[in-house]
C-alpha positions in Angstrom: -21.9 7.8 1.1 -22.0 9.7 4.5 -19.0 9.3 6.4 -18.8 7.9 9.8 -17.0 9.2 13.0 -13.3 10.1 13.2 -13.8 12.3 10.2 -11.1 15.2 9.9 -12.3 18.3 8.1 -10.9 19.1 4.6 -9.8 22.4 6.0 -7.5 20.8 8.5 -6.2 18.1 6.2 -5.4 20.5 3.2 -2.7 22.0 5.7 -0.5 18.7 6.1 2.3 19.6 3.6 2.7 17.4 0.9 6.5 17.8 0.7 7.4 16.9 4.5 10.7 15.1 4.3 9.9 12.4 6.9 7.3 9.6 6.2 6.1 7.4 8.9 6.1 3.9 7.4 4.1 1.3 9.7 4.7 -2.6 8.9 3.1 -5.6 10.7 4.7 -8.9 11.5 3.1 -12.4 11.6 1.8 -13.3 15.0 3.9 -15.7 16.5 1.2 -18.4 16.5 -0.1 -17.9 12.9 0.1 -21.4 11.0 -0.4 -19.6 7.7 2.8 -17.9 7.5 4.9 -20.2 10.1 7.0 -21.3 6.8 7.8 -17.8 5.7 8.3 -16.4 9.5 12.1 -15.9 8.8 11.6 -14.6 5.5 9.3 -12.0 6.5 11.4 -10.9 9.5 14.5 -10.5 7.4 12.9 -8.5 4.8 11.1 -6.2 7.7 14.4 -5.7 9.2 16.5 -4.9 5.8 13.5 -2.7 4.7 13.3 -0.6 8.2 16.9 -0.3 8.2 17.0 1.3 4.7 14.1 3.6 5.7 16.0 4.6 8.7 19.1 5.4 6.9 17.3 7.6 4.4 15.5 9.8 6.9 12.2 8.3 7.1 10.4 7.0 10.3 9.3 3.3 10.6 7.5 1.5 13.3 7.1 -2.7 13.1 3.8 -3.6 15.0 4.5 -7.1 16.5 3.3 -9.6 19.5 5.1 -10.0 22.7 6.8 -13.1 21.3 8.5 -11.9 18.3 9.1 -8.2 20.0 12.4 -8.9 21.6 13.9 -10.1 17.8 12.8 -6.9 16.4 14.0 -4.7 19.1 17.5 -6.6 18.7 17.5 -5.9 15.3 16.4 -2.4 14.9 16.2 -0.9 18.3 13.1 -0.4 21.1 11.9 2.9 19.3 11.1 1.1 16.1 9.0 -1.8 17.5 5.6 -1.9 19.5 3.7 -4.4 20.9 0.4 -4.4 18.8 -0.3 -7.7 17.0 -2.2 -7.2 13.8 -4.1 -10.2 12.3 -2.2 -10.1 9.0 0.8 -8.4 7.6 -0.5 -6.6 4.5 -1.0 -3.2 6.2 -1.6 -1.5 3.1 -4.9 -3.2 2.5 -6.8 -2.9 5.7 -5.3 0.4 7.1 -6.2 4.1 5.9 -5.5 5.0 2.4 -4.6 8.1 1.0 -2.1 9.4 3.6 -2.7 13.2 2.9 -6.4 13.1 3.5 -6.6 9.7 5.1 -9.5 7.4 4.5 -10.2 4.0 5.6 -12.5 1.9 3.5 -14.1 -1.5 4.4 -11.5 -4.2 4.0 -12.8 -6.6 1.1 -13.1 -10.4 1.4 -10.9 -10.9 -1.4 -8.1 -9.8 0.9 -8.9 -13.0 2.9 -9.5 -15.3 0.2 -13.0 -14.4 -0.9 -16.7 -15.4 0.0 -18.8 -14.7 3.1 -16.1 -16.4 5.3 -13.6 -14.1 3.8 -15.6 -11.2 4.6 -16.1 -11.9 8.0 -12.2 -12.5 8.5 -11.5 -9.4 6.8 -14.0 -7.3 9.1 -11.9 -9.1 12.2 -8.5 -8.2 10.9 -9.8 -4.4 10.3 -11.5 -4.3 13.5 -8.2 -5.0 15.2 -6.7 -2.4 13.5 -9.5 0.2 14.2 -9.5 -0.7 17.9 -5.6 0.1 18.0 -6.1 3.4 15.9 -8.8 4.7 18.3 -6.3 3.9 21.4 -3.9 6.0 19.5 -6.3 8.6 18.7 -6.0 8.4 15.1 -8.4 10.8 12.8 -9.3 9.6 9.4 -12.8 9.3 7.4 -14.3 6.0 7.4 -16.3 4.7 4.7 -18.7 1.6 4.1 -17.2 1.6 0.4 -15.5 -1.9 0.0 -11.8 -1.2 -1.2 -8.5 -2.5 -0.3 -5.4 0.0 0.2 -3.6 -1.9 -2.6 -6.6 -0.7 -4.9 -5.9 2.9 -4.2 -2.8 4.5 -6.1 -2.7 8.4 -5.6 0.1 11.1 -6.6 -0.8 13.4 -3.8 -2.3 15.9 -6.0 -5.5 14.8 -6.5 -5.1 12.1 -9.3 -6.0 8.5 -8.4 -6.3 5.0 -9.9 -8.4 2.0 -9.0 -9.2 -1.2 -10.7 -12.9 -1.8 -11.9 -13.3 -4.1 -9.0 -14.2 -1.2 -6.9 -17.1 -0.6 -9.0 -18.4 -4.5 -9.0 -17.9 -4.4 -5.2 -19.7 -1.2 -4.8 -22.3 -1.8 -7.3 -21.5 1.8 -8.6 -21.2 3.2 -12.2 -17.8 5.2 -12.8 -19.8 8.5 -12.5 -21.4 7.4 -9.0 -17.8 6.4 -7.9 -16.3 9.3 -8.9 -18.8 11.6 -7.0 -18.5 9.7 -3.9 -14.8 9.3 -4.0 -14.4 13.0 -4.7 -16.5 14.0 -1.9 -14.7 11.6 0.6 -11.3 12.3 -0.3 -10.5 15.4 -2.2 -9.6 13.3 -5.3 -9.9 15.7 -8.7 -9.5 13.0 -11.4 -10.0 9.3 -10.9 -8.9 6.6 -13.7 -10.5 3.2 -13.5 -8.7 0.4 -15.2 -9.2 -3.4 -15.6 -6.6 -5.4 -13.7 -4.5 -7.3 -15.5 -5.4 -10.5 -13.6 -9.0 -11.0 -13.1 -10.4 -12.4 -10.0 -9.0 -12.3 -6.6 -7.4 -9.3 -5.5 -7.3 -6.9 -8.6 -5.4 -4.2 -7.3 -4.2 -1.3 -9.1 -0.8 -1.0 -7.4 0.5 -4.3 -9.2 0.0 -2.4 -12.5 0.4 1.1 -11.9 2.5 3.6 -9.7 2.5 7.5 -9.7 6.2 8.7 -9.4 5.3 12.4 -9.6 2.2 14.6 -10.1 0.4 13.7 -13.2 3.4 11.2 -13.9 2.8 7.4 -13.9 4.7 4.1 -14.2 3.0 1.1 -15.7 4.0 -2.5 -16.6 4.8 -3.6 -19.9 2.6 -6.0 -21.7 4.3 -7.3 -24.8 2.4 -10.5 -24.8 -0.8 -8.7 -24.5 -0.8 -5.2 -26.5 -4.6 -5.1 -26.8 -4.7 -4.8 -22.7 -1.7 -2.2 -23.0 -3.5 -0.4 -25.1 -6.9 -0.3 -23.4 -5.0 0.4 -20.3 -3.5 3.2 -21.4 -6.8 4.6 -23.0 -8.5 4.2 -19.6 -5.8 6.3 -17.7 -6.1 9.0 -20.1 -9.9 9.0 -20.1 -9.8 9.7 -16.5 -6.8 11.8 -16.1 -6.4 13.3 -19.6 -2.8 15.2 -18.9 -1.5 12.2 -17.6 2.2 11.4 -18.6 2.7 7.5 -18.8 6.1 5.8 -19.0 6.4 1.9 -19.1 9.0 -0.1 -16.9 10.6 -3.4 -17.6 8.3 -5.8 -16.1 9.9 -9.5 -15.9 6.8 -11.1 -14.0 7.6 -14.4 -12.6 5.0 -16.6 -11.2 6.8 -19.8 -11.1 6.6 -19.9 -7.5 3.3 -18.9 -5.4 2.8 -19.4 -2.0 -1.0 -19.0 -2.0 -2.9 -19.6 -5.2 -5.7 -17.2 -4.1 -3.1 -14.4 -4.4 -0.8 -14.8 -7.0 2.8 -13.4 -7.2 4.4 -10.0 -7.2 7.7 -11.2 -8.3 9.2 -9.0 -11.2 6.5 -6.3 -10.7 8.3 -3.0 -9.9 5.3 -1.1 -10.1 4.6 -2.5 -6.5 7.1 0.3 -5.3 6.6 2.6 -2.3 6.4 6.4 -3.1 6.9 8.9 -0.4 7.1 12.7 -1.1 10.7 12.5 -1.0 11.6 8.9 -1.8 10.8 5.7 -3.7 11.5 2.4 -1.8 11.9 0.3 -5.1 11.5 -3.7 -5.1 14.4 -5.6 -6.3 14.3 -9.4 -7.1 17.8 -10.7 -7.4 17.3 -10.9 -11.2 19.5 -9.2 -13.9 16.4 -6.8 -14.9 16.8 -5.3 -11.4 19.6 -3.1 -12.9 17.7 -1.9 -16.1 14.7 -1.3 -13.8 16.7 1.4 -11.5 18.0 3.1 -14.4 14.6 3.6 -15.7 13.1 4.7 -12.6 15.7 7.1 -11.9 15.4 8.6 -15.2 11.3 9.1 -14.4 11.6 11.0 -11.1 13.6 13.6 -8.7 12.8 11.3 -5.7 15.8 9.5 -4.3 15.4 6.0 -5.1 16.2 3.1 -2.5 16.6 -0.5 -3.7 15.1 -2.9 -1.3 15.2 -6.7 -1.9 11.8 -8.3 -2.0 12.8 -11.8 -3.4 12.1 -13.8 -0.1 8.5 -12.3 0.0 7.2 -11.4 -3.2 5.8 -14.9 -4.1 3.5 -14.3 -1.3 1.8 -11.7 -3.5 3.2 -8.6 -2.2 6.2 -6.7 -1.0 7.4 -3.2 -0.5 4.1 -1.2 -1.1 1.7 -3.8 0.2 3.4 -4.3 3.8 3.7 -0.4 4.0 0.8 1.6 5.7 1.9 5.3 5.2 1.2 8.0 8.0 1.5 11.5 7.7 1.0 14.9 9.3 -1.1 14.8 12.5 -1.7 11.3 12.8 2.1 10.5 12.4 2.8 13.0 15.4 -0.1 11.1 17.5 1.6 7.6 16.6 4.7 8.4 17.4 4.0 10.3 20.6 2.0 7.3 21.7 4.9 5.0 21.4 7.5 7.1 22.8 5.3 7.4 26.1 4.8 3.7 26.0 8.7 3.3 25.5 9.6 5.7 28.5 
């Protein structure tokens, strides 16, 4: 697959250090008039503010993109330098922005992200076009590809290991070997594992099933009710990344409350954590298993683990990772400088 314009050379990207201490995490609020999110507007705002304050406190950078109506509320809560008037059409920044922060690539956002079908693909393209327009205004640079994929279906360790669900193969009508060849050429990936999603249909994102917490080290959900799936999952991961270390984490999945039946729930999925070079922003759900999960993850990584309460948004199908666009290196500098100029 030939990449489009805005492609950074691999040589330049390879100079971006993986150990940079500050990660730029970008969030997007709903637009004030968005009827879809009207009932949960306050919940999303509260989640964003709590999450953003923890990002700031722990030494990373954060910016919330919002519209002119909600801008004053976010500024009051977080300060002017952490907010920008740049309305996006959806809140799940992970999916329609660039993936693979060390060597960023923007796939074509899939129809599944907006409910599926031809109508869903048309809306997905509109959502992503708005992001593209903003990124071009800022001068951001990344590889663009016509390959269909959501950012939530790209889980990497920053050292060349990547996990995707097989939905990527179906969407792009590729075999595993064909997909590996194209993705390695586009992204610099060295080893790629393709897994079956634990729920078929809909998003089928890998980041609800697995998360890297270190080089060659992966955390997966537990599946006591489906040992055959768990066995196949581990086999598929090892087949794609032979030297992989796999740890299981407690998984008190709760699908009792779902905002939109097309997208399920992320409640109880600790694997949907946001991993930066120095820190892990770790979802908490206000349940007794939170303490156990924190103990488990801290025993698996040297990164600082930062708990983030996600109970007020997980029923919408995502949370800490799903809402976060990670920006690093030159692109982070470009975006922060652009925002600084606007705020002067």
